[in-house]
KEKE-3310 file (N, C-alpha, C; in steps of 0.2 Angstrom, whole numbers, plus 5000, padded with zeros to 4 digits):
npx = (5027:5023:5008:4999:4984:4972:4956:4941:4926:4912:4897:4883:4873:4860:4850:4860:4870:4886:4895:4908:4922:4938:4952:4967:4980:4998:5006:5004:4989:4973:4957:4942:4926:4910:4892:4888:4888:4889:4898:4912:4921:4919:4926:4939:4941:4940:4951:4962:4960:4953:4940:4932:4927:4918:4928:4942:4959:4974:4990:5002:5005:5005:4996:4983:4971:4960:4951:4957:4967:4969:4976:4980:4977:4989:4999:4998:5004:4999:4996:4985:4975:4964:4949:4950:4965:4973:4982:4993:4990:4998:5011:5025:5027:5038:5039:5027:5029:5040:5033:5026:5036:5044:5049:5063:5069:5067:5076:5087:5083:5088:5093:5081:5071:5074:5073:5060:5053:5057:5053:5039:5038:5038:5049:5051:5041:5044:5046:5034:5018:5005:4992:4993:4994:4989:4975:4979:4993:4993:4987:4998:5008:5001:5001:5015:5018:5012:5019:5032:5030:5033:5024:5015:5004:4994:4980:4967:4955:4944:4954:4954:4943:4941:4948:4953:4952:4965:4974:4969:4974:4988:4989:4984:4994:5004:4999:4998:5011:5015:5016:5027:5037:5038:5035:5023:5008:4992:4976:4962:4948:4936:4924:4924:4926:4935:4946:4949:4952:4963:4973:4972:4975:4969:4952:4939:4922:4909:4893:4879:4884:4890:4902:4902:4910:4928:4944:4956:4956:4953:4947:4935:4929:4925:4915:4900:4890:4891:4889:4898:4899:4887:4885:4883:4895:4903:4919:4935:4950:4966:4982:4997:5012:5024:5028:5033:5034:5027:5032:5029:5015:5011:5008:5007:5013:5006:5009:4999:5000:5001:4995:4994:4991:4986:4988:4985:4998:5013:5031:5037:5047:5053:5045:5040:5028:5010:4994:4978:4962:4947:4932:4916:4907:4914:4918:4915:4908:4913:4911:4920:4938:4940:4941:4948:4945:4942:4945:4958:4962:4959:4955:4957:4944:4934:4918:4913:4903:4886:4874:4858:4856:4847:4832:4836:4849:4863:4876:4892:4904:4921:4934:4951:4960:4973:4979:4979:4968:4965:4951:4938:4924:4909:4896:4882:4868:4853:4848:4859:4866:4858:4857:4870:4872:4879:4884:4890:4907:4909:4921:4926:4929:4934:4932:4940:4935:4940:4954:4960:4973:4975:4976)
npy = (4909:4922:4925:4930:4928:4917:4912:4902:4897:4887:4884:4877:4880:4876:4890:4898:4903:4902:4908:4912:4920:4926:4937:4941:4953:4949:4957:4968:4974:4966:4970:4962:4966:4969:4967:4960:4942:4940:4931:4933:4928:4914:4913:4916:4905:4895:4897:4895:4882:4877:4874:4864:4867:4866:4869:4880:4884:4894:4899:4911:4904:4891:4876:4875:4869:4860:4850:4839:4840:4844:4853:4851:4861:4863:4862:4873:4885:4897:4912:4915:4927:4931:4938:4938:4936:4921:4915:4904:4901:4895:4897:4907:4924:4923:4909:4907:4913:4906:4894:4896:4895:4886:4869:4866:4878:4882:4880:4887:4901:4916:4929:4931:4930:4939:4951:4951:4952:4965:4974:4973:4978:4971:4967:4969:4961:4948:4939:4939:4934:4929:4931:4943:4953:4968:4970:4975:4972:4958:4955:4960:4950:4939:4942:4942:4928:4922:4928:4923:4910:4909:4913:4910:4918:4930:4930:4940:4942:4953:4960:4970:4971:4970:4979:4995:5012:5018:5007:5001:5010:5009:4995:4996:5003:4995:4984:4990:4991:4978:4972:4978:4977:4963:4956:4949:4944:4951:4947:4955:4956:4967:4979:4992:5006:5016:5010:5002:5011:5017:5006:4997:4991:4985:4980:4968:4967:4960:4952:4944:4931:4933:4940:4957:4966:4969:4976:4990:5000:5014:5016:5008:5014:5026:5022:5025:5015:5006:5001:5008:5021:5026:5028:5038:5043:5043:5042:5045:5036:5043:5041:5049:5059:5066:5083:5095:5106:5119:5127:5138:5139:5127:5117:5103:5099:5090:5079:5074:5067:5080:5089:5099:5097:5105:5101:5101:5097:5088:5090:5079:5066:5071:5065:5054:5042:5045:5043:5050:5055:5059:5066:5064:5073:5084:5091:5104:5112:5124:5134:5143:5148:5149:5163:5173:5165:5155:5141:5130:5121:5119:5111:5107:5099:5086:5082:5066:5057:5057:5054:5051:5055:5051:5061:5075:5077:5075:5064:5066:5060:5064:5067:5070:5083:5085:5074:5061:5047:5047:5049:5059:5061:5070:5077:5085:5097:5094:5105:5114:5106:5106:5120:5124:5117:5104:5093:5077:5077:5090:5103:5109:5117:5109:5112:5108:5106:5099:5090:5075:5066:5049:5041)
npz = (4876:4887:4891:4900:4910:4905:4905:4906:4913:4918:4927:4935:4949:4959:4959:4953:4940:4932:4919:4911:4902:4901:4900:4909:4910:4909:4917:4930:4939:4939:4941:4948:4947:4953:4958:4974:4975:4961:4956:4957:4968:4965:4953:4957:4966:4957:4948:4957:4959:4969:4968:4956:4941:4926:4911:4906:4909:4908:4913:4910:4898:4902:4904:4916:4917:4907:4895:4897:4907:4925:4936:4953:4968:4975:4965:4958:4960:4967:4976:4988:4995:5008:5014:5028:5036:5036:5046:5055:5072:5081:5078:5076:5068:5060:5058:5052:5040:5034:5033:5021:5011:4998:5001:4999:5001:5014:5024:5021:5019:5018:5006:4999:5008:5018:5010:5006:5018:5022:5012:5015:5027:5039:5047:5060:5066:5067:5077:5084:5091:5081:5085:5092:5084:5074:5063:5050:5051:5052:5039:5031:5034:5030:5016:5014:5017:5006:4995:4997:4994:4981:4970:4954:4952:4960:4970:4976:4988:4992:5001:5010:5017:5031:5038:5046:5041:5040:5040:5029:5019:5020:5016:5003:4997:4998:4990:4978:4974:4971:4958:4952:4961:4964:4952:4949:4942:4948:4953:4958:4969:4972:4980:4981:4971:4973:4978:4968:4957:4962:4961:4950:4934:4924:4921:4925:4922:4931:4932:4938:4935:4923:4911:4909:4903:4898:4900:4898:4913:4913:4900:4901:4911:4905:4896:4890:4890:4900:4917:4926:4922:4925:4938:4953:4958:4947:4939:4931:4930:4928:4921:4924:4923:4934:4931:4937:4951:4961:4973:4980:4979:4983:4973:4962:4946:4933:4919:4906:4892:4881:4889:4904:4921:4936:4953:4971:4981:4987:4983:4970:4963:4946:4932:4938:4940:4942:4947:4944:4949:4941:4943:4936:4940:4943:4932:4920:4906:4893:4879:4875:4878:4895:4905:4919:4929:4944:4943:4941:4931:4914:4899:4881:4873:4864:4861:4862:4864:4870:4883:4890:4908:4919:4923:4922:4918:4908:4902:4897:4886:4884:4873:4876:4867:4867:4872:4865:4865:4878:4889:4897:4908:4910:4919:4916:4916:4907:4901:4899:4890:4879:4876:4874:4863:4861:4852:4846:4842:4842:4846:4862:4878:4893:4910:4924:4940:4951:4953:4959:4968:4966:4979)
capx = (5026:5020:5002:4995:4979:4966:4951:4934:4923:4905:4894:4876:4872:4854:4848:4865:4874:4892:4898:4913:4928:4941:4960:4971:4987:5004:5009:4999:4983:4967:4951:4936:4922:4903:4888:4889:4884:4889:4902:4919:4924:4919:4931:4946:4942:4942:4958:4966:4959:4949:4933:4933:4922:4920:4931:4949:4963:4981:4994:5009:5005:5005:4989:4982:4965:4957:4947:4961:4971:4967:4981:4977:4979:4996:5003:4996:5009:4995:4996:4978:4974:4957:4947:4953:4971:4973:4988:4993:4990:5003:5017:5027:5026:5043:5037:5021:5032:5044:5029:5024:5041:5046:5053:5070:5071:5065:5082:5092:5079:5093:5091:5074:5067:5075:5071:5053:5050:5059:5048:5033:5038:5037:5055:5050:5036:5046:5046:5028:5013:5000:4986:4994:4995:4983:4972:4984:4999:4991:4987:5005:5011:4998:5004:5022:5018:5010:5024:5037:5028:5035:5018:5015:4998:4992:4973:4965:4947:4943:4958:4954:4936:4940:4953:4951:4954:4972:4977:4967:4978:4994:4989:4983:5000:5008:4997:5000:5018:5017:5018:5033:5043:5038:5034:5018:5001:4987:4969:4960:4941:4934:4918:4925:4929:4940:4952:4951:4954:4970:4978:4971:4977:4964:4946:4934:4916:4905:4886:4875:4888:4892:4906:4899:4916:4934:4949:4959:4952:4950:4942:4929:4925:4922:4911:4893:4885:4893:4887:4902:4898:4880:4886:4883:4902:4907:4925:4940:4957:4970:4989:5000:5019:5026:5031:5036:5031:5027:5032:5025:5007:5009:5004:5010:5011:5006:5008:4995:5001:5003:4991:4997:4986:4989:4984:4988:5003:5020:5035:5039:5053:5051:5044:5037:5021:5005:4987:4973:4955:4944:4925:4912:4903:4919:4920:4910:4909:4913:4912:4926:4943:4938:4946:4947:4942:4946:4947:4965:4963:4955:4958:4953:4941:4929:4912:4913:4896:4881:4869:4854:4858:4841:4827:4838:4856:4866:4882:4896:4911:4925:4941:4956:4963:4980:4981:4975:4967:4962:4944:4935:4917:4906:4889:4879:4861:4850:4847:4865:4868:4854:4859:4877:4872:4885:4883:4896:4912:4911:4927:4924:4934:4932:4935:4940:4935:4944:4958:4962:4978:4972:4981)
capy = (4916:4924:4929:4932:4923:4916:4907:4901:4893:4886:4880:4879:4878:4879:4896:4902:4900:4905:4906:4917:4919:4933:4937:4946:4954:4946:4962:4973:4972:4966:4970:4959:4971:4968:4966:4954:4937:4940:4926:4935:4923:4908:4914:4915:4898:4890:4899:4892:4874:4875:4872:4861:4869:4865:4875:4879:4890:4894:4905:4911:4899:4884:4874:4872:4866:4860:4844:4833:4842:4848:4853:4852:4868:4863:4862:4879:4891:4903:4915:4917:4932:4931:4944:4937:4933:4914:4913:4898:4904:4892:4898:4914:4927:4920:4902:4907:4915:4900:4889:4897:4894:4879:4865:4866:4885:4884:4880:4893:4907:4920:4936:4932:4930:4946:4957:4951:4955:4972:4977:4972:4982:4967:4964:4970:4957:4941:4935:4940:4929:4932:4933:4949:4958:4971:4967:4977:4968:4951:4955:4960:4944:4934:4943:4940:4921:4921:4930:4918:4903:4910:4911:4913:4922:4932:4931:4944:4942:4959:4959:4976:4972:4970:4984:5002:5016:5019:5001:5000:5014:5006:4989:4997:5006:4989:4980:4994:4990:4971:4970:4981:4974:4956:4954:4944:4947:4951:4947:4958:4957:4973:4982:4999:5008:5021:5006:5000:5017:5018:5001:4993:4993:4981:4978:4964:4968:4954:4953:4938:4926:4934:4946:4963:4969:4969:4980:4995:5003:5021:5015:5005:5019:5031:5019:5026:5009:5002:5004:5012:5028:5028:5029:5045:5045:5041:5045:5041:5036:5045:5040:5055:5059:5073:5088:5100:5108:5126:5127:5144:5138:5120:5114:5099:5099:5083:5079:5069:5069:5087:5092:5100:5098:5107:5098:5102:5091:5090:5089:5072:5066:5072:5059:5049:5040:5047:5042:5055:5053:5065:5064:5067:5079:5090:5093:5108:5114:5130:5135:5147:5147:5152:5169:5176:5159:5152:5135:5130:5117:5119:5107:5106:5092:5085:5078:5059:5054:5060:5049:5054:5052:5053:5066:5082:5077:5072:5062:5067:5057:5069:5066:5076:5084:5086:5068:5056:5040:5049:5052:5061:5061:5076:5076:5092:5098:5093:5112:5116:5102:5109:5127:5124:5113:5099:5087:5073:5080:5097:5105:5114:5117:5106:5115:5103:5109:5095:5084:5072:5061:5043:5038)
capz = (4877:4893:4888:4906:4913:4901:4909:4905:4918:4918:4932:4938:4956:4961:4954:4951:4934:4930:4912:4910:4899:4901:4900:4913:4907:4912:4922:4933:4943:4936:4946:4946:4950:4951:4964:4978:4972:4954:4954:4958:4972:4962:4948:4960:4968:4951:4946:4962:4959:4975:4965:4950:4937:4919:4908:4905:4912:4906:4916:4907:4893:4905:4905:4922:4917:4901:4895:4899:4913:4930:4941:4960:4971:4977:4959:4954:4962:4968:4982:4989:5001:5009:5018:5035:5036:5039:5049:5060:5078:5086:5075:5076:5062:5056:5056:5047:5033:5032:5031:5014:5006:4995:5006:4998:5003:5021:5029:5019:5020:5015:5004:4997:5014:5021:5005:5006:5025:5023:5008:5017:5033:5044:5050:5067:5069:5065:5083:5087:5090:5076:5089:5095:5079:5072:5057:5045:5052:5050:5032:5028:5035:5025:5009:5014:5016:4999:4990:4998:4991:4974:4966:4947:4951:4966:4970:4982:4988:4996:5007:5014:5020:5038:5040:5047:5035:5040:5038:5022:5015:5020:5012:4996:4995:4997:4984:4972:4972:4970:4951:4951:4966:4964:4945:4949:4941:4953:4952:4964:4970:4977:4978:4982:4965:4975:4979:4961:4954:4964:4960:4945:4927:4919:4925:4922:4925:4932:4934:4937:4932:4916:4910:4905:4898:4901:4896:4903:4918:4911:4894:4903:4915:4901:4892:4893:4889:4905:4923:4929:4921:4927:4946:4955:4959:4941:4938:4926:4932:4922:4922:4922:4926:4937:4927:4940:4957:4962:4980:4983:4980:4984:4967:4958:4939:4930:4912:4903:4885:4880:4894:4910:4926:4943:4959:4977:4982:4989:4977:4969:4957:4940:4928:4942:4938:4947:4945:4945:4949:4939:4944:4931:4943:4944:4925:4917:4899:4891:4872:4874:4883:4901:4908:4925:4933:4950:4941:4938:4925:4908:4893:4875:4872:4859:4863:4859:4865:4875:4885:4896:4914:4923:4920:4921:4917:4902:4903:4891:4885:4881:4871:4876:4860:4867:4875:4861:4868:4885:4889:4903:4909:4912:4920:4916:4915:4900:4898:4897:4885:4873:4875:4871:4857:4862:4848:4845:4837:4843:4851:4867:4884:4899:4916:4929:4946:4956:4951:4965:4967:4968:4984)
cpx = (5022:5014:4997:4990:4974:4962:4944:4931:4915:4903:4887:4875:4865:4851:4853:4869:4880:4894:4902:4919:4931:4949:4962:4978:4992:5007:5003:4994:4977:4962:4945:4931:4914:4899:4890:4885:4885:4894:4910:4923:4925:4924:4938:4947:4943:4949:4963:4965:4956:4942:4934:4927:4923:4923:4939:4953:4971:4984:5001:5010:5005:4997:4988:4975:4962:4953:4951:4966:4968:4973:4978:4980:4987:5001:5002:5000:5005:4996:4989:4977:4967:4955:4950:4959:4971:4980:4988:4995:4996:5010:5019:5026:5032:5041:5031:5024:5036:5039:5027:5030:5042:5050:5060:5073:5070:5071:5086:5089:5083:5090:5084:5069:5068:5073:5063:5050:5052:5054:5041:5032:5037:5043:5054:5045:5038:5045:5039:5023:5007:4994:4987:4995:4989:4981:4977:4990:4998:4991:4993:5008:5008:5001:5011:5023:5017:5015:5030:5036:5030:5029:5019:5009:4996:4984:4971:4958:4946:4947:4958:4947:4936:4945:4950:4954:4962:4976:4975:4972:4985:4995:4988:4990:5005:5006:4999:5007:5020:5019:5025:5039:5043:5037:5029:5012:4996:4980:4965:4952:4940:4928:4919:4929:4935:4947:4954:4954:4962:4975:4978:4973:4971:4958:4942:4927:4911:4898:4882:4878:4890:4898:4903:4904:4922:4939:4952:4954:4949:4946:4936:4925:4922:4918:4904:4888:4886:4890:4891:4901:4891:4880:4886:4890:4906:4913:4929:4946:4961:4978:4993:5008:5020:5030:5034:5032:5032:5026:5029:5018:5006:5006:5009:5008:5012:5005:5004:4995:5004:4999:4995:4991:4989:4984:4988:4992:5010:5025:5037:5044:5050:5051:5041:5030:5016:4998:4983:4966:4951:4936:4921:4908:4908:4921:4914:4913:4909:4915:4919:4931:4941:4944:4943:4943:4946:4948:4953:4966:4957:4958:4954:4951:4936:4924:4912:4907:4892:4876:4865:4856:4853:4837:4830:4845:4858:4874:4886:4902:4915:4932:4946:4960:4970:4983:4977:4974:4964:4956:4942:4927:4915:4898:4886:4872:4859:4850:4853:4867:4864:4856:4866:4878:4879:4884:4890:4901:4914:4917:4925:4930:4931:4936:4934:4941:4939:4948:4961:4968:4974:4977:4986)
cpy = (4917:4928:4930:4926:4922:4910:4907:4896:4893:4882:4882:4876:4881:4884:4900:4899:4905:4903:4912:4915:4926:4932:4943:4946:4950:4950:4966:4970:4972:4965:4966:4963:4969:4967:4960:4948:4936:4934:4927:4930:4916:4908:4913:4908:4893:4891:4895:4884:4872:4872:4870:4862:4867:4871:4874:4885:4889:4900:4905:4906:4892:4882:4871:4868:4866:4853:4838:4834:4845:4848:4855:4858:4868:4863:4869:4885:4897:4905:4918:4921:4933:4937:4944:4933:4926:4912:4907:4902:4901:4893:4905:4917:4924:4913:4902:4909:4909:4895:4889:4895:4887:4876:4866:4873:4886:4884:4886:4900:4912:4926:4937:4933:4937:4952:4957:4955:4963:4976:4978:4976:4977:4964:4964:4965:4950:4936:4936:4934:4933:4934:4940:4955:4962:4968:4969:4973:4961:4950:4956:4954:4939:4936:4941:4932:4919:4922:4925:4911:4903:4909:4914:4918:4923:4933:4934:4945:4947:4959:4965:4976:4973:4975:4991:5006:5017:5013:4999:5004:5011:4999:4990:5000:5000:4985:4984:4993:4983:4969:4972:4977:4966:4952:4948:4947:4946:4951:4949:4959:4962:4976:4990:5002:5013:5016:5004:5005:5018:5013:4997:4996:4991:4980:4973:4965:4962:4955:4947:4933:4927:4940:4951:4966:4968:4973:4985:4999:5010:5020:5013:5010:5025:5028:5020:5021:5005:5005:5008:5020:5031:5030:5036:5048:5043:5045:5042:5042:5038:5044:5046:5054:5066:5077:5094:5101:5115:5126:5133:5143:5131:5116:5109:5099:5092:5083:5073:5070:5076:5092:5093:5101:5100:5104:5099:5096:5093:5088:5081:5072:5067:5066:5053:5048:5042:5046:5047:5052:5059:5063:5068:5073:5085:5093:5097:5110:5121:5130:5138:5146:5151:5158:5171:5171:5157:5144:5134:5127:5117:5116:5107:5099:5092:5081:5071:5056:5057:5055:5052:5051:5055:5059:5073:5082:5073:5070:5063:5063:5062:5066:5072:5077:5084:5079:5062:5049:5041:5052:5054:5060:5068:5075:5083:5092:5097:5100:5115:5112:5105:5116:5128:5120:5108:5093:5084:5076:5087:5098:5110:5114:5114:5110:5110:5106:5105:5090:5081:5067:5055:5039:5043)
cpz = (4883:4891:4894:4908:4908:4904:4906:4909:4917:4924:4933:4944:4958:4956:4952:4945:4933:4923:4910:4906:4899:4901:4905:4911:4912:4918:4924:4937:4939:4941:4943:4950:4948:4958:4967:4975:4964:4951:4954:4962:4969:4957:4951:4963:4963:4948:4951:4962:4965:4973:4958:4946:4930:4916:4907:4908:4910:4910:4913:4901:4895:4906:4912:4922:4910:4901:4898:4905:4918:4936:4948:4963:4972:4971:4955:4955:4963:4975:4983:4995:5002:5013:5025:5034:5039:5041:5054:5067:5083:5083:5075:5069:5057:5053:5051:5040:5030:5029:5023:5009:5004:5000:5005:5000:5010:5025:5028:5021:5016:5012:5002:5002:5017:5016:5006:5012:5025:5018:5011:5024:5039:5048:5057:5070:5069:5071:5087:5086:5086:5080:5092:5090:5077:5065:5051:5045:5050:5042:5028:5029:5030:5018:5009:5013:5009:4994:4991:4996:4983:4969:4959:4947:4959:4966:4977:4982:4994:5002:5012:5018:5028:5042:5041:5041:5035:5038:5031:5017:5014:5016:5005:4993:4993:4991:4978:4969:4970:4963:4950:4955:4965:4957:4945:4947:4947:4951:4958:4964:4974:4975:4978:4976:4967:4975:4972:4957:4956:4961:4954:4938:4922:4924:4921:4926:4925:4934:4933:4933:4925:4916:4906:4900:4902:4897:4901:4907:4915:4905:4896:4907:4911:4895:4894:4893:4895:4912:4927:4928:4923:4935:4947:4956:4953:4941:4933:4929:4926:4925:4920:4925:4929:4932:4930:4947:4959:4970:4983:4984:4981:4979:4963:4951:4936:4923:4910:4895:4885:4885:4901:4915:4932:4948:4965:4979:4984:4983:4977:4963:4950:4936:4932:4940:4944:4944:4948:4945:4947:4939:4938:4934:4944:4937:4922:4910:4897:4883:4871:4879:4889:4903:4915:4929:4939:4948:4938:4931:4920:4902:4887:4874:4866:4862:4859:4859:4870:4876:4890:4902:4919:4920:4919:4919:4910:4904:4896:4891:4881:4879:4872:4870:4861:4871:4871:4865:4875:4885:4896:4903:4912:4913:4920:4915:4908:4897:4895:4891:4878:4871:4872:4865:4856:4859:4847:4840:4838:4848:4856:4873:4890:4905:4921:4936:4952:4953:4957:4963:4970:4973:4986)
residu = (MET:ASN:ASP:GLY:VAL:ARG:ALA:ALA:PHE:ARG:VAL:ARG:ARG:GLY:GLY:PHE:ALA:LEU:ASP:VAL:ALA:PHE:MET:ALA:PRO:ALA:ARG:GLY:ILE:THR:ALA:LEU:HIS:GLY:PRO:SER:GLY:SER:GLY:LYS:THR:SER:ILE:LEU:ARG:ALA:LEU:ALA:GLY:LEU:ASP:ARG:LEU:ASP:GLY:ARG:CYS:THR:VAL:ALA:GLY:GLU:VAL:TRP:GLN:ASP:ASP:ASP:VAL:PHE:ARG:PRO:PRO:HIS:ARG:ARG:ALA:VAL:GLY:TYR:ILE:PHE:GLN:GLU:PRO:SER:LEU:PHE:ALA:HIS:LEU:SER:VAL:ARG:ASP:ASN:LEU:ILE:PHE:GLY:MET:PRO:ARG:ARG:GLU:ARG:ARG:ALA:GLN:GLY:ALA:ALA:PHE:ASP:GLU:THR:VAL:GLU:ARG:LEU:GLY:ILE:THR:GLY:LEU:LEU:ASP:ARG:ASP:PRO:ARG:HIS:LEU:SER:GLY:GLY:GLU:ARG:GLN:ARG:VAL:ALA:ILE:GLY:ARG:ALA:LEU:LEU:SER:ARG:PRO:ARG:LEU:MET:LEU:MET:ASP:GLU:PRO:LEU:ALA:ALA:LEU:ASP:PRO:ASP:ALA:LYS:ASP:ARG:ILE:LEU:GLU:LEU:ILE:GLU:GLU:LEU:PRO:ARG:ASP:PHE:ALA:VAL:PRO:VAL:LEU:TYR:VAL:GLY:HIS:ASP:MET:ARG:GLU:ILE:GLU:ARG:ILE:ALA:HIS:HIS:ILE:VAL:LEU:VAL:ASP:LYS:GLY:ARG:ILE:LEU:ALA:GLU:GLY:PRO:LEU:GLY:ARG:LEU:GLN:ALA:ASP:PRO:THR:LEU:PRO:LEU:SER:ALA:ALA:ARG:ASP:ALA:ALA:VAL:ALA:VAL:ASP:ALA:THR:VAL:ALA:GLY:HIS:ASP:ALA:ALA:TRP:GLY:LEU:LEU:SER:LEU:ALA:VAL:GLY:GLU:VAL:ARG:LEU:LEU:VAL:PRO:GLY:GLU:ALA:ARG:PRO:LEU:GLY:ALA:ALA:GLN:ARG:LEU:ARG:ILE:ALA:ALA:SER:ASP:VAL:SER:ILE:SER:LEU:LEU:PRO:PRO:VAL:ASP:SER:SER:ILE:LEU:ASN:SER:VAL:ARG:VAL:ALA:VAL:ALA:ALA:ALA:GLU:PRO:ALA:GLY:PRO:ALA:GLU:THR:LEU:LEU:VAL:LEU:ASP:LEU:LEU:ASP:ALA:PRO:GLY:GLN:ARG:LEU:LEU:ALA:ARG:ILE:SER:ARG:ARG:SER:PHE:ALA:GLU:LEU:ASP:LEU:ARG:PRO:GLY:ARG:ALA:VAL:HIS:ALA:GLN:ILE:LYS:GLY:VAL:ALA:LEU:ALA:GLY)
# end
């Protein structure tokens, strides 16, 4: 049975101790998120077999490491993407890509090679010298070489760190499509929650060599006991589908359960998946359905939890009544919290001042 990635690693080096155990689903993108020095890169290197730590690791039910087994890196079928693309300067782009392929496939190349370079948008770069490519182009080639190695697992260690904003956006779009187009699970290390909110499905929170929590992205974002909700830019990623488009006003209608949300945007195919980002600072509360308001989106919610957020604010966790299982965050003043009597379980209306497309 393909049960994704299951790993547990332990090591002590000087003053740093790593003791982690987690699971990453077999499909989609799992983000490893946490402060610098918390152990995220150590986890990736252990998964790749580059560092031999105490512990165990299975991928799709196959044992890569336990008390009796340790597969070396070349037998782990891992595609590893670093911050800086590690291309061979003396080889053309084509030869860099071929180098990553299994030996038995290098001569034939064929449809798999052509399809991969076309999907990555690097067909026109094949005869170029890697030294003359832009940062984004080099990273595309590095991803292509990793994919052509037929990996069972893709590991990405802050692959956007050295790129300008335009190149970051193009590479993010590419990474977002990897699980669908190439059916390979991805573990992605990133510091920027905006990146993670756009591409990740599952998240593992790491701090000081320990796992704070792991689970679906939206659920952990809306957990008031975790650091994600305490950030000033706290938000929840919401998965929606396209329900319509109002060309006259340039508004896209998106469905989340029985809820319909309007967001500025161009027409997209009906039923297409679309991820939204709803910031806690953009959600306000009303006891009654709002009337004559400039705010387009108002939804029925119930207060699930309330936590202090500094000396003057309260963080609310809100259940969408017409989209079971979906939660939002709202950061409001303590005074409003008290005057509206927003006790857990109370049904109210959430006005969403800003709904942003994630990407």
